[in-house]
N, C-alpha and C positions, 0 to 999 in steps of 0.2 A: 344596128341589129342583123345578125347575118340570116339569111334567108335561104342559102343553097348550098351545102358541100357535097361534091361528087369526089370520093374517093373509094378505091386505090385505080389504079390502070387496069383498065377493062379490055381483054384481048377476046378474039373466036379462034377455035378451030376446027377442024374437020372430024379429029382423031388424037386419041391420046398420044400417041407416038409422035404426030406432029408437034404436039405442045412440048414433048419430052425433049424433042431434039434443040427445038427452039431455046428452051431455058434451059438446055444442057446440064438435065439432072444428072448429080456423080454422088460420090461417095461421102462429103459432109451436106447432103439433104437428108432428111427423114419424112418417108411419106407415111402418112396417118390415115386408115380406109379402113375398109371392109373387105374380109378374105371375098365376096362373094361380088364385089366389084371387081377387084384385083385379076381373079382367074380370068374373064372374060375380055377386059380392056387393059390392063399391064403386065401379066405375065409373060407375055412374048415380046415386049420391048426390052426386057434382059437388060435391065437396068443395074445400075452398082449401089444404090442409094439403099439406104436402111427400110424396110418397111414395118409397121407397126399397127395390130389389127386389133380395133377398139372391141369386139367381139371375146377377145381374150381376157378381155379386164371385166365384163359384166353385159348384159344386155339392157335394151329399153333405151329411153331418152335418159342424158346426162346426170349424174350423181355425184355429191362432193366426194365419195366414194371410191367411185369410178375415175373420175376426174385424178384423185391422189395417188392414184395406181397407175396410172398413165403418166404423171408428171413424173414421177420416180423413176419409173423407165427409161424417158427422153433425158433425163437428168445424168443419166451412165455414159453420154456422149455429147464430144461439143459440137452440135451442129450448127450449121449456119442459116440453114433454112426450115421452115414447115413446111411440108405440102401436103394440103389437107384435100382429100377426094372422097367426095359423100354428099351425104345429106343433113340437116340439122345436129343431131348428134356430134358427127364429125366437125363441122363446121366450128359448133359452139364451144368444143372441150379445144381444137386447134387454136383459137385466141388467145386460150389461157396458157396453152404449150408454148406457146412463142416469147410471153415472160419471164424472168427472171424467176427463176425455182423458190417456191415453199412449200412448207409440207401438209398444209391444209390449205384447201383453195377456198374456205369459207372465209380465210382473213380477205383475200381477194373483192368476194361480194360486200362483206362489212367494212370493207377499206379500213382496216386496222393496220395495215402493210404498206411500203412504197410499194407502186405500181410502174413496173420498169421493162423494159421491153426490149431483149436483146438476142432475137432472133427474127429474120424475114419472116412473111408470111405469105403464101400463095393458097389461093382457095379456088378448087373445082366442084361446084354442085354438081348433084346426080341427083337431085328431085327439083321439082319445079314450084316450092313453096315457100322456104325461110327468106331469099333475098338477103341470107344474111353474109354472102359474099361482099357488099358494098356497105355494111353497116359495122357501127364500132360497138354493137350489143353481144353478150353471151349471157345465156339462160341456163342456170342448171337447177336440180332439186335438191333442196340442203335436209338431209332427211332427218335431223335433227327438229327442225322448225313444222317438218311435214308440208311442207310448200315450196314453191319456187322461186327463186331470186334473180334479180338481171343486176348486169354491169355495164355499165354503159360509159367508156372512158377512149378517149383516141387512139392509146396506145393499142386498142384490140383490132382497128382497121387492118385488114392486110394490105399487103405495097400492091400486088397482082390479084386481078381475079378474071379467071378463064371461065369461057361459055363454050361448052361441046355437047351442041344436041341430042348429038348420037348415044350419048352416055344417059339420059332419061327415055328412050325409046324402050329400054325392058323392064321400067318401072311396072308393077303390078297393077293392075287397074283400082283396088282398093287405097293404094299408095301415091298412086296417081292423083285421086280424088280427094285426100286428106291432105297431100302438099298442096295442090293448087286452090283449094279452097282458103287454105291459111294464107295464101299471096292476096287474093279476092278480099279477105278481111284485112289484111294490112292495107292494101289501096284504099279502101273504104273508111277505115278507121283514121286514115292520113286524111281523106277527103274533108272531114268535119274537124277535124284539129284544131285546138285555137292556134296553134303557129302555123297552119296552113297556107299558101300562097301561092299566086300564079304560077311561080314556077313548080312547086313540088307537085299542083293539081295538075299539069302536063304531063307527069309521069303516074301518078294515081288514075288519071282519066285513063292514059291508053293502056294501063293495066286490067284496069274494070272491064274496058270493051273487050279487050284480047280475050280475056277470061269468060264473059257470059257468052259472046260468039261463041267462042270454043265452046264451051259447054251445049249451047244450043246444037250445034252441029253435030257432037257427039252422043246427046239425046236422039237425034233425027236416024242417024247414021250408025251408031253402035259404037260399042266401047275400043274396039280397034283402030277407030277413027281418029285416036287422039296421038297414034303414031304419026302421022299425018303433018299433026299441029306440034309435033315435039317443040320446033323452036320458038313457035308461038307464046307456047306456056312458058319456056325457060326466059324469052325476052320477057314476057310479061311479069315475073316472079323477080325477076331484076328491075324494073320499072319500080314493081312497088317497093322493093327495097331500098331505092333510093327515095320512095317520097315518103316512108316511114321514117327512116334512117333521119330524116332532117325535121321531121314531125313528130314522131313518137305514135304508138299507138294507145289506146285507153283501158275501157272497163271491160271490153269484150276479153282481151287478153291477160287485165287483171284477173277478172274472176274466173279465169277458164284455170288459172296458176292451182287452187286448192285441189280441184277436179283431176288435174295431171300429176298432182304431187301424193297425193293420197290412194285415189285408183288408177294412176299410171294408164289415164286414156291419151292416147296420141295427141299430139299439139294441135293441128290442124284441126281434130276431131272436137277436141276438148272447144275450142274456138267457135267452133259450127253450133252445137249443140246450145250456146247462150247468144250468139251473135243477133237473131232476130228479134228477139227480148229484149236486148238492150237498146236496137234501131228503136224500137216501138216507144221504149221509155224517153229515148230521147226526143221523138216525134213528138209525143204527148206534151213534154217538157216547156219545147220550142220552134213549132213547125216553120217559124219564118226565117230561121238561118240559115247557114251554109246547107241543113239537112234539105231545105227545100231545092237548093240546085243540084242537092244527092239524087233527091227523087225523081228530079226532072231527067237528068241523066240515065238512071237505071227504068226509068220509063220508055224512052227512046230506044233503048239498046231491048229491051224485053216485049217493045210492042203494048204498052198497056199506058193506063192514064196514068200522071204521075203526081198520085195520092199516096196516103199512108198504106191504101190497099199494094202499093208495090212490093212491098214485104212480104207478103203473103203468095204473090207470084214467085216472086224472088225463092222462098223457101219452096214453093212445090218444084219450081226447075232444080234447085239444088236436092230435094229429096230424092230423084230420080237418080239422083249420082251417088248420093251420101244419105244410107237412113237415117232422119231424125230421132234418136232415142229419149226416153223421160230420164232424168239423173236417176232416178232408183234402178235403172236398168244396170249402172255400171257397179251397182251395190252403196249407193251415198243412201245414206239413213236420214230420217226425217229430223231427228235431233242436232242433225251434224248442221242444217239450215244457218241454226244461229253462228255456230262457230265459224262455217264458210263465209259469212259476212265479216264477222270479227276479223278473222285472217286478213281480207283482203284488204280492210280498214288500217289495219296494222303494219301490213308489209309490203302493199302495192301501193304507197302514195305518188311512188314515180310517175306511176302509169294512169292512175286517176286524174293526176294535174292534166293530164292531154285529154279528157273527157271532152266532148261536144257539149254537155251542158254539166252541172255540179250532181252526182249522186250521192244521196244522203245513205247511209247505214241500213238506213230501213226499204230505202227503194232497192238499195243491193240484196238484200234480204227478199224482196218481196220478187226481184226477178229470180231468184233462184226457187222459190216458191211456186212459180211460173213454170217453172222448167222442170221441178220435181214429179 
């Protein structure tokens, strides 16, 4: 049984210009990014490559409609490389841009067409959350299904991942918080996943420590202190990506997808709204498994006893950075609780298979009820 795969090649640079020179970016490269990233970091590099800006095709997180339009644009020229520079939306879409063209990306997610990679892919993350630069996973909202779907195949691995700490120092504080909490949840879900092993735990444990210690320092010293911790958070996100890329994530992500798909809640924030309640359900069902070791780890980092109360303390820390809302505050209606539970059971079995313990449809419904 395979227990660890680390792909792609990992690079670190001090600036985008240093990266561009080393990778010899040229005319057959397509740089997929956002204008607000291009202006401060790439404009002065005077590159001959083509640039495609995601916001020209829509806003928010990836949807099938947005992806289809961007794939059609990329198809106009025979590029050799896709260079993705951005956050989760840019990265998830870029993985599909490196594949052989289809007119509807839903065919990829439903696996009704052959998945063939015909361009090299280089990813530069500009947030500290997804860890997607080292995973073979792409997530998109499929509008006709009113939920998100994931595709996980080896053709989605980039050839190169590039870390440039400078590029996350400009993140607004709310974006920093919602992206980094996503990395924390990646690491914690990975730690208790059935496929977790001593190798993946090396990465998930280190990510948890870096992020929580960073959060404690930011609460103590103020939001601007995050700039001094940029490299720690970027590396922690990468560690978490390696961990969950090998183990998968579970119910927290599975349950967040309807919330993101219907009410367009940012991915990390949607995960956070369900995180603690899911882990309390896990704790109730089996307190003696790997969750016990997780509680001990969290207790050591947070300086509290390693019992189920550790999740209340963790919740208090996180709420000082990201307010915890009730689901109704996003517009969710009480009658949607049953529909959301049904949607998770129908569309997210790939993720539910990674749960620490099995959760029934009614237990998933009850978690939504508790957070409503």
